[in-house]
C-alpha positions in Angstrom: 0.0 0.0 0.0 1.3 3.5 -0.9 2.3 5.8 1.9 0.9 9.3 2.3 1.6 12.4 4.3 -1.1 13.4 6.8 -1.0 17.0 8.0 -3.1 18.0 11.0 -3.3 21.7 11.9 -5.5 23.6 14.3 -5.7 25.7 17.4 -4.2 24.7 20.7 -5.9 21.9 22.7 -8.1 20.8 19.8 -6.8 17.2 20.2 -4.5 17.2 17.3 -1.8 15.2 19.0 -4.3 12.6 20.3 -5.8 11.8 16.9 -2.4 12.0 15.2 -1.0 9.4 17.6 -4.0 7.2 17.0 -3.6 7.4 13.3 0.2 6.8 13.3 -0.3 3.7 15.5 -3.1 2.4 13.3 -1.2 2.9 10.1 2.2 2.1 11.3 3.4 5.6 10.4 5.9 7.9 12.0 4.3 10.5 14.3 5.8 13.9 14.7 4.5 16.4 17.3 5.8 19.7 16.0 4.2 21.5 18.9 6.5 19.6 21.2 9.5 20.9 19.2 8.5 24.5 19.8 7.8 23.7 23.4 11.3 22.2 23.7 12.9 25.4 22.4 10.7 27.4 24.7 11.7 25.4 27.7 15.4 25.8 26.6 14.8 29.6 26.5 13.3 29.6 29.9 16.1 27.5 31.4 18.7 30.0 30.1 16.8 33.1 31.2 15.9 34.3 27.7 12.2 34.5 28.4 9.9 35.1 31.4 6.9 37.2 32.3 8.9 40.4 32.0 11.1 40.0 28.9 12.0 37.9 25.9 15.6 38.2 24.5 14.8 36.6 21.2 18.3 37.5 19.8 20.0 35.4 22.5 17.7 32.5 21.7 18.5 32.8 18.0 22.2 32.9 18.7 21.9 29.7 20.7 19.8 27.7 18.2 22.8 25.8 16.9 23.3 24.3 20.3 19.8 22.8 20.3 19.1 19.3 19.2 15.6 18.0 19.3 14.8 14.3 18.8 12.0 11.8 19.5 12.3 8.3 20.9 9.5 5.8 21.0 8.4 4.7 24.5 6.8 1.3 24.4 5.3 1.8 27.8 3.3 4.9 26.9 2.9 4.0 23.3 4.2 7.1 21.6 7.4 9.0 20.9 8.7 11.3 23.6 10.7 14.5 23.0 14.3 14.9 24.0 16.4 18.0 24.1 20.1 17.5 23.7 19.7 13.9 24.6 17.6 14.5 27.8 13.9 13.6 28.0 11.8 16.6 28.7 8.4 15.3 27.8 6.8 16.2 31.2 8.7 19.5 31.6 7.3 20.9 28.3 3.7 20.2 29.1 3.2 22.8 31.9 1.0 25.9 31.7 4.2 28.0 32.2 5.7 26.7 29.0 2.3 27.2 27.3 2.4 30.9 28.3 5.5 31.5 26.2 5.5 29.0 23.4 3.5 31.1 21.0 6.0 34.0 21.4 8.9 31.7 20.7 7.1 30.1 17.7 6.7 33.6 16.2 10.4 34.0 15.8 11.3 33.5 12.1 14.7 32.0 12.8 13.2 29.4 15.1 10.4 28.5 12.6 12.9 28.2 9.8 15.2 25.8 11.6 12.4 23.6 12.9 10.5 23.5 9.6 13.7 22.2 7.9 13.9 19.4 10.5 10.2 18.6 10.1 10.5 18.3 6.4 13.5 16.0 6.7 11.5 13.8 9.1 8.7 13.4 6.6 10.6 13.3 3.4 9.8 9.6 2.8 6.1 10.0 3.5 4.4 7.5 5.9 4.1 10.3 8.5 1.4 11.9 10.6 2.5 15.4 11.6 0.5 17.9 13.7 1.0 21.6 14.4 0.0 25.0 13.2 1.5 25.3 9.7 1.9 21.7 8.5 -0.5 21.8 5.6 0.4 25.4 4.6 4.2 25.5 5.0 5.8 22.2 6.0 3.9 19.9 3.7 1.7 22.0 1.3 1.5 18.9 -0.9 0.3 16.5 1.8 -2.3 14.0 0.5 -4.6 14.6 3.5 -4.9 17.9 5.4 -7.1 18.3 8.5 -7.9 21.5 10.3 -9.2 20.9 13.8 -11.3 23.4 15.7 -13.3 23.6 18.9 -14.7 26.4 21.1 -12.1 28.1 23.4 -14.2 27.1 26.4 -14.2 23.4 25.4 -10.4 23.5 24.7 -9.7 25.2 28.0 -11.7 22.6 29.9 -9.8 19.7 28.3 -6.5 21.3 29.0 -7.5 22.2 32.6 -8.6 18.6 33.2 -5.2 17.3 31.9 -3.2 19.6 34.1 -5.2 18.8 37.2 -4.9 15.1 36.5 -1.1 15.5 36.3 -1.2 17.3 39.7 -0.5 20.8 38.5 -2.0 23.7 40.5 -3.9 25.8 37.9 -7.2 27.5 37.6 -9.7 27.2 34.8 -9.6 31.0 34.3 -5.8 31.0 33.8 -6.1 28.1 31.3 -8.8 29.8 29.3 -6.9 33.0 29.1 -3.8 31.1 27.9 -5.9 29.4 25.2 -7.3 32.7 24.0 -3.9 34.5 24.1 -2.3 31.7 22.1 -5.1 31.8 19.6 -4.5 35.5 19.0 -0.7 35.2 18.8 -0.7 32.1 16.5 -3.2 33.7 14.2 -1.6 37.1 14.0 2.2 36.4 13.8 3.9 37.6 10.6 5.7 34.4 9.9 3.5 31.4 9.0 0.3 32.4 10.9 -2.1 29.7 11.8 -4.7 29.4 9.0 -6.6 26.7 7.3 -5.1 25.4 4.0 -7.5 25.8 1.1 -7.7 22.1 0.6 -7.9 21.1 4.3 -10.9 19.4 5.7 -12.3 21.2 8.8 -13.3 19.0 11.8 -15.1 20.6 14.7 -14.7 18.2 17.6 -16.3 20.4 20.3 -18.9 17.7 20.9 -17.1 14.6 19.7 -15.8 11.8 21.9 -12.4 10.3 21.0 -13.8 7.2 19.4 -16.2 9.0 17.1 -13.5 11.5 16.2 -11.0 8.8 15.3 -13.6 6.9 13.2 -14.4 10.1 11.2 -10.7 10.8 10.6 -9.9 7.2 9.7 -12.7 7.3 7.1 -11.1 10.3 5.5 -7.7 8.5 5.5 -9.2 5.4 3.8 -10.8 7.6 1.1 -7.3 8.7 0.2 -6.3 5.1 -0.3 -9.4 4.2 -2.4 
């Protein structure tokens, strides 16, 4: 069976990574979480004092980009590939609300996007890949055979994210999570370099009221149509 490229874009906390992982496992494809790559760079910037609530020294981050190596290693126990920064697993560290507060600012830096897009294109050069993010169908793989654009209300997305963080043991409030979702939506949609937008040939999926099983069945049907 021929291999295709599946690009899944959408706003934060729309469940892109969840359905992408399901598809990759079902199809035996490589899964690449590009959001995790931007989170890794953000966490690096935070650890080095380049960004916090009061300032962002983008020039220092850009100067340090050549010292950053991001990789993914499949974890049989959890069933998906986890992200590593310079050989150190940081999967848990990058999923905090604090990282979420700054990741859209880091992702708006053209030099950061350029470097990560090159890596992403290399990862998917042989097809057989499911990649999710903000600009996969528009910039990284504009010729992808299947493009999905996932949406949901900000309130629904914030509730999902809030529940995830609480389950992990993080101390957060729903109001803070909702504000983060809305702030990221604005920054992602208004940045000059590769703003979040739906590709002309992408299929929109509103999963505000879909459970995970129904969502996966609908997406898998779209995938199978590409193989018909």
